[in-house]
C-alpha positions in Angstrom: 109.1 196.9 38.4 106.6 196.9 41.3 103.9 199.6 41.1 102.4 201.2 44.1 101.1 204.6 44.9 104.5 205.7 46.1 106.6 204.7 43.1 107.2 206.4 39.8 105.0 204.9 37.2 107.0 205.2 33.9 110.1 206.9 32.8 111.0 210.2 34.3 113.4 210.9 31.3 110.6 210.3 28.9 108.2 212.4 30.9 110.4 215.4 30.8 110.3 215.4 27.0 106.6 215.0 26.7 105.9 218.7 26.6 107.8 219.1 23.3 105.1 217.2 21.5 102.2 219.2 19.8 98.7 219.1 21.2 95.6 217.8 19.5 92.2 219.5 19.9 89.8 217.9 22.3 86.1 218.4 22.4 84.6 217.8 25.8 83.2 214.3 26.5 79.5 213.8 27.3 78.7 212.9 30.9 77.4 209.4 31.4 75.7 210.5 34.7 74.1 213.6 36.0 75.8 215.7 38.7 75.9 214.0 42.1 78.4 213.6 44.9 81.3 212.7 42.6 80.1 213.7 39.1 80.5 217.5 38.7 82.4 217.5 42.0 86.0 217.8 43.5 87.0 214.8 45.4 90.0 214.7 47.6 91.9 211.6 48.6 92.1 211.6 52.4 94.6 209.3 54.1 93.8 210.0 57.7 96.7 207.7 58.6 98.9 209.7 61.0 99.1 208.8 64.6 101.3 209.6 67.6 101.9 207.7 70.9 99.6 209.0 73.6 96.7 210.0 71.2 94.6 207.0 72.2 94.9 205.2 68.9 94.9 201.4 69.1 98.1 201.4 66.9 100.0 203.5 69.6 102.8 204.4 67.3 104.2 207.2 65.2 102.1 205.9 62.3 103.4 207.2 59.0 105.5 209.9 60.6 108.8 208.0 60.5 110.4 205.0 58.9 110.4 203.3 62.3 107.0 203.8 63.9 108.4 202.8 67.3 110.8 205.7 67.4 110.2 209.4 67.6 110.4 211.2 64.2 113.7 212.9 63.7 116.0 213.8 60.8 117.3 210.2 61.0 113.9 208.7 61.2 112.0 210.7 58.6 109.6 209.6 55.9 107.8 212.8 55.1 108.6 215.2 52.3 106.9 218.4 53.6 106.1 219.8 57.1 102.5 220.7 58.0 101.5 224.1 59.2 100.7 223.2 62.8 99.1 226.5 63.9 95.5 225.3 63.9 95.8 222.0 65.7 94.7 221.8 69.3 97.0 218.8 70.2 100.6 218.8 69.1 103.0 216.0 69.7 106.7 216.7 70.4 109.3 215.2 68.0 113.1 214.8 68.0 113.6 217.4 65.3 115.3 220.7 66.1 113.0 223.6 66.7 111.4 225.4 63.8 113.2 228.3 62.2 111.0 230.6 64.2 112.1 229.0 67.5 108.9 227.1 68.2 109.1 223.3 69.0 108.8 221.0 66.0 105.5 219.2 66.7 103.2 217.0 64.6 99.5 216.2 64.6 97.6 212.9 65.0 94.7 212.1 62.6 93.3 210.1 65.5 92.3 213.4 67.3 88.8 214.3 66.2 89.8 218.0 66.2 92.4 217.2 63.5 89.9 215.6 61.3 87.4 218.4 62.0 90.0 221.0 61.1 90.7 219.2 57.8 87.1 219.0 56.9 86.6 222.7 57.8 89.4 223.5 55.3 87.5 221.4 52.7 84.3 223.2 53.4 86.1 226.6 53.1 87.8 225.7 49.9 85.3 223.9 47.7 86.4 220.3 48.3 83.0 218.5 47.9 83.8 214.9 48.8 86.5 213.0 50.6 87.6 209.5 49.6 88.8 207.8 52.8 91.7 205.5 52.0 91.2 202.0 53.5 94.0 199.5 53.1 93.8 195.9 54.3 91.9 196.2 57.5 92.9 192.7 58.7 96.2 193.8 60.2 97.5 195.6 63.2 96.3 198.9 61.6 92.7 197.6 61.3 91.2 198.9 64.6 92.7 202.4 64.0 91.4 202.4 60.5 88.0 201.4 61.7 88.0 204.3 64.2 89.2 206.7 61.5 86.1 205.9 59.4 83.9 207.0 62.3 85.8 210.2 62.8 85.6 211.1 59.1 81.9 210.4 59.1 81.5 212.7 62.1 83.5 215.5 60.5 81.7 215.2 57.2 78.4 215.5 58.9 79.5 218.5 60.9 80.9 220.4 57.9 78.5 219.5 55.2 80.9 217.4 53.1 80.4 214.0 51.6 82.7 211.0 52.0 83.1 207.5 50.7 85.3 204.4 51.2 88.2 204.0 48.9 89.7 200.6 49.2 93.4 200.4 48.3 94.1 196.7 47.7 97.8 197.0 47.4 99.4 193.9 49.1 96.1 192.6 50.3 96.8 188.8 50.0 93.2 187.5 50.7 91.5 190.5 49.0 88.7 188.7 47.1 86.8 187.3 50.2 88.0 189.8 52.8 87.0 193.0 51.0 83.5 191.7 50.7 83.4 190.8 54.4 84.8 194.1 55.4 82.1 196.0 53.4 79.3 193.8 54.7 80.3 193.6 58.3 81.8 197.1 58.8 81.9 199.8 56.2 78.5 199.5 54.7 77.1 200.7 58.0 78.4 204.2 57.1 76.0 204.4 54.2 73.3 205.4 56.7 75.0 208.7 57.2 73.5 211.6 55.3 77.1 212.6 54.5 77.9 209.3 52.7 78.5 210.1 49.0 75.9 208.9 46.5 75.9 209.0 42.7 72.9 208.1 40.6 71.2 207.3 43.9 73.7 204.6 44.9 76.4 204.7 47.6 79.9 205.3 46.2 82.8 202.9 46.7 86.2 203.0 45.0 88.6 200.2 44.6 92.2 201.3 43.8 94.6 198.7 42.4 93.0 196.3 39.9 94.9 195.7 36.7 98.4 196.9 37.9 101.2 194.9 36.5 103.2 194.1 39.6 103.5 191.7 42.5 101.6 193.8 44.9 98.4 193.5 42.7 98.6 189.8 41.6 95.0 189.0 40.8 93.8 187.9 37.4 91.0 189.6 35.6 88.3 187.0 36.6 89.1 187.6 40.3 88.9 191.3 39.9 85.7 191.2 37.9 84.1 189.0 40.5 84.7 191.7 43.1 83.5 194.5 40.8 80.3 192.6 40.0 79.7 191.8 43.7 79.9 195.5 44.8 77.6 196.5 42.0 75.2 193.7 43.1 75.2 195.4 46.6 73.8 198.5 44.8 77.0 200.5 44.9 78.3 203.0 42.3 81.8 201.7 41.8 84.9 203.8 40.9 88.0 202.1 39.7 91.5 203.6 40.5 93.3 202.2 37.6 96.7 202.4 35.8 97.1 205.3 33.5 97.5 202.8 30.6 94.1 201.1 31.4 92.8 201.8 27.9 95.8 200.5 25.9 96.5 197.6 28.4 100.2 198.0 28.3 102.9 199.6 30.4 101.7 199.6 34.0 98.5 197.7 33.1 98.1 193.9 32.8 96.8 192.8 29.5 93.3 191.3 29.3 91.7 193.7 31.8 89.6 195.6 29.4 86.4 193.9 30.7 87.2 194.7 34.3 87.9 198.4 33.5 84.7 198.8 31.5 82.7 197.2 34.3 83.2 200.1 36.6 80.8 203.1 36.8 83.6 205.6 36.9 87.4 205.4 36.1 90.1 207.4 37.8 93.6 206.7 36.3 96.5 207.4 38.7 99.0 210.1 37.8 101.3 210.5 40.9 104.8 209.8 39.8 103.9 209.9 36.1 104.0 213.7 35.6 106.1 216.5 37.1 105.8 219.5 34.9 103.0 221.4 33.0 104.5 220.1 29.8 104.0 216.5 31.0 100.4 217.4 31.7 100.0 218.7 28.2 101.4 215.5 26.8 99.0 213.5 28.9 96.1 215.6 27.8 96.7 215.0 24.1 97.8 211.4 24.3 95.8 209.9 27.2 93.2 212.2 28.7 91.3 213.0 25.5 91.2 209.5 24.2 90.4 208.2 27.7 87.4 210.6 28.0 86.2 209.4 24.6 86.5 205.7 25.5 84.6 206.3 28.8 81.9 208.3 27.0 81.5 205.5 24.4 81.0 202.9 27.2 78.7 205.0 29.4 81.4 205.4 32.1 82.1 208.6 34.1 85.7 209.9 33.9 87.5 211.3 37.1 91.1 212.0 36.2 93.7 212.9 38.9 95.1 216.4 39.6 98.1 216.7 41.9 99.8 219.7 43.3 103.3 218.2 42.9 105.9 217.0 45.2 107.3 219.8 47.3 110.7 218.0 47.8 111.0 217.4 44.0 110.4 221.1 43.3 107.5 220.3 41.0 104.9 222.8 42.1 106.1 225.9 40.2 104.1 228.0 42.7 100.8 226.5 41.5 101.4 226.7 37.7 101.8 222.9 37.5 98.5 222.1 39.3 96.6 224.8 37.4 97.7 223.4 34.1 96.2 220.1 35.1 93.0 221.6 36.1 92.8 223.4 32.7 93.6 220.2 30.8 91.2 218.0 32.7 88.3 220.4 32.3 88.9 221.0 28.6 89.2 217.2 28.1 85.7 216.8 29.4 86.2 215.3 32.9 83.0 214.5 34.7 84.8 214.9 38.1 88.3 215.5 39.4 90.2 213.6 42.1 92.9 215.5 44.0 95.9 213.4 44.8 96.0 214.0 47.8 94.6 216.1 50.7 97.0 215.1 53.5 99.8 213.1 51.8 102.8 214.6 53.6 104.7 211.4 52.9 104.7 211.9 49.1 104.8 215.8 49.4 101.7 215.9 47.3 99.3 217.4 50.0 97.0 220.4 49.5 96.5 220.6 53.2 98.1 223.6 54.9 101.9 223.3 54.7 104.9 225.2 56.0 105.2 228.5 54.1 109.0 229.1 54.6 112.0 228.1 56.6 110.6 229.7 59.7 108.0 227.0 59.8 110.2 223.9 59.1 112.6 222.2 61.6 116.1 223.6 61.4 118.5 221.2 59.7 115.7 218.9 58.5 116.3 219.4 54.8 112.6 219.8 54.3 111.6 222.4 51.8 108.7 224.8 52.3 106.1 226.2 49.8 108.5 229.1 48.9 111.1 226.6 47.6 111.2 228.3 44.2 111.5 231.8 45.6 107.8 232.7 45.4 106.1 233.2 48.7 102.9 231.0 49.1 100.4 231.1 51.9 100.0 227.8 53.7 96.5 227.4 52.3 97.5 228.3 48.7 96.8 224.8 47.3 93.5 224.6 49.1 92.5 228.0 47.4 93.9 226.8 44.0 91.7 223.7 44.4 88.7 225.9 45.1 89.3 227.8 41.9 89.8 224.6 39.9 86.5 223.3 41.2 84.8 226.5 40.1 86.2 226.1 36.6 85.0 222.4 36.5 81.5 223.6 37.5 81.4 226.4 35.0 81.5 229.1 37.7 84.9 230.3 36.2 85.5 230.4 32.4 88.0 227.8 31.1 91.4 229.5 31.3 95.0 228.4 31.1 95.9 231.5 33.2 96.1 230.6 36.9 93.6 233.0 38.7 94.8 232.2 42.2 97.4 234.5 43.8 100.0 232.6 45.9 99.4 235.0 48.8 96.1 236.9 49.3 96.7 240.6 49.0 96.2 242.2 52.5 94.8 239.1 54.0 95.7 235.8 55.6 94.1 232.3 55.8 95.1 231.1 59.2 92.7 231.3 62.1 94.7 233.4 64.6 92.2 232.7 67.5 92.4 228.9 67.3 93.3 227.5 70.7 94.1 231.0 72.2 93.2 232.2 75.7 89.7 233.6 76.1 87.8 235.6 78.7 84.1 236.4 79.1 81.7 238.5 81.1 79.9 235.3 82.2 79.1 231.8 81.0 76.5 229.2 81.8 77.4 225.8 83.2 80.1 224.1 81.0 79.6 226.5 78.0 82.8 228.4 78.5 84.6 230.8 76.3 87.3 228.4 75.2 84.6 226.4 73.4 84.4 229.2 70.7 88.1 228.7 69.7 88.6 225.0 70.1 87.8 224.1 66.5 84.9 221.9 67.4 81.7 223.2 65.7 79.5 221.4 68.2 80.8 223.1 71.3 79.9 226.7 72.1 80.0 229.6 74.6 76.8 230.8 76.2 76.6 233.7 78.5 74.4 234.2 81.5 70.7 234.3 80.4 68.5 237.4 80.5 71.5 239.7 81.3 72.5 241.6 78.3 75.0 243.0 77.4 77.5 240.2 77.5 81.0 239.8 76.0 83.6 237.3 75.0 87.2 238.1 74.0 90.2 236.3 72.6 93.9 237.1 73.2 95.8 236.5 69.9 99.1 236.4 71.8 100.6 239.4 70.0 99.4 242.4 68.1 98.5 241.5 64.5 96.7 243.3 61.7 93.1 242.0 61.8 90.8 242.4 58.9 88.1 239.6 59.1 86.2 237.6 61.7 84.1 234.5 61.0 81.5 233.8 63.7 79.4 230.7 63.9 76.9 228.6 65.8 76.7 224.8 65.7 75.7 223.8 62.2 73.0 221.4 63.3 69.5 222.1 62.0 68.3 222.0 65.6 69.7 225.5 65.9 66.9 227.5 64.3 67.7 230.7 62.5 68.4 233.6 64.9 69.8 237.2 64.7 72.4 238.3 67.3 73.3 241.9 67.8 77.1 242.1 68.1 79.7 244.8 68.2 83.4 244.2 67.7 86.2 246.0 69.5 90.0 245.6 69.6 92.8 246.4 72.0 96.6 246.1 72.1 96.8 246.0 75.9 93.5 244.3 77.0 92.4 247.5 78.9 91.7 250.2 76.3 89.4 249.0 73.5 88.3 250.8 70.3 85.4 250.0 68.0 86.2 247.8 65.0 82.5 247.3 64.0 79.6 248.9 65.6 76.5 247.0 66.9 74.7 245.2 64.1 72.3 242.3 63.6 73.9 239.2 62.2 71.7 236.3 61.0 72.8 232.9 61.8 71.0 230.5 59.5 71.5 226.6 59.5 70.9 226.6 55.8 74.1 228.7 55.4 76.3 226.9 57.9 75.1 229.0 60.8 78.1 231.3 60.2 78.7 235.0 59.3 81.7 237.0 58.2 82.5 240.3 59.7 84.9 242.6 57.9 86.7 245.2 60.0 89.2 247.9 59.0 92.8 246.6 59.0 93.8 247.3 62.5 96.7 246.3 64.8 95.0 244.3 67.6 95.9 241.7 70.2 92.6 241.4 72.0 89.4 241.0 70.1 86.1 241.5 72.0 82.6 240.8 70.9 79.8 242.4 72.8 76.3 240.8 72.5 73.2 243.0 73.2 70.5 240.8 71.7 69.6 237.3 70.4 66.2 236.5 68.8 66.7 232.7 69.4 67.8 232.7 73.1 68.3 235.3 75.8 72.0 235.1 75.9 75.1 235.5 73.8 76.0 232.3 72.0 79.1 231.5 69.9 80.6 228.2 68.6 83.2 229.7 66.3 85.3 232.8 66.9 87.8 232.9 64.1 90.1 235.8 63.5 92.1 236.4 60.3 94.9 238.8 59.4 
């Protein structure tokens, strides 16, 4: 059968029985490389391939939101398996689905909006996702101009949020791959290496090629053709990752025979697992029969090992409220993985996304048939799989002890993870020029509010739309180094009616340091509040109140 990243690789019936087999012990494999931007790091696969008519994208279509991109997504024109949590997106595009269970319109985001990409990279920053692998399919098609633009948007977001990124070519169905991939790198994508955010390993820019050696018609090249491309990229000074079949080492099953020389020519190998496992028992079988010998083979050949970890398909009820994903983290770390690749960050089409997802039926379109994160009866916050990834990364890095017991609660006790201030109405005592209050809640770290100069005290407030129990604020300035360290004296007050305010946090000096993302967290007593007001009475860096991020959490 044909193999792609959307098809089941192997036998589901056999997979369900894997867990019955006993496990072998596994000493950790030695790293071929020192820690860099992929070794010792969590990398997330980033599609960035959703678009909507009217978003300005050259493709001007419902890109990847429906089977027919020319028609508005609906239950009859649906291709996704999970619904995104839309609360933090500034631009929302109406669909033909029924309203959400909570009565709100069913809208979707566009990856082409810079605010969308910024939001995703902010989530990465907040949840220990070190590096993003931007998927790049054949660029010589009608999708090419939009994909080119997405590379620039990802670069901008990575730079703004202190993340790394690299180009990951998916060569599936790319007929003239051999010459065209070289031209694309030389003429277009290599320009992004100049970014300080472009991932490097062993001092070399990172590139991944996904699809060599797969035994199907969408990947028809022989070993010599593939080896030529591998050697060419390495001759350009690149550190090259191979996204390969899970049977790469044995050269059977989904792998073409005779590709051992190609696989061993890569600097890092990342065998694909989506569609091959669906339970914790499957992961245990993979650990004993594939991951451990894979890691040993890589170590013997001086190759770094980056296995996949996936959250599971929501629609397939695979997630087991995080136990499936955590078992993979445990198995990959104890197998000696040098890095981990998360499949994927934003893959709503496969239902394997870790990005924020509808928590329950109130957040999915009525009658759509789409399941939410609570599909097995366990409530999960929309950011749960981001938080789970953060803990998995800490275990990989030795910051948490190796444990088979999931440490991450599906819902944070007494807290939430959604920025309640995002896109809400603001008011202020004053502002200078175009530095209005709305800049503090627009999700763009480069825009900011600034009050009138030399006129303290000054204030800015946000209307959350309804009274909620507030417990935490995150305040920030633009993360650029040009913003020198400064201390602002700020008090926090809350109100349920916008008229009578009570103190939530008295005046205190908060240090905004570019070395620490120019942000601070302010904890307040859990208080029912609709209006949150910050009063500024001092600023050691400029004679005004200044704020680029005003985030409020329940």
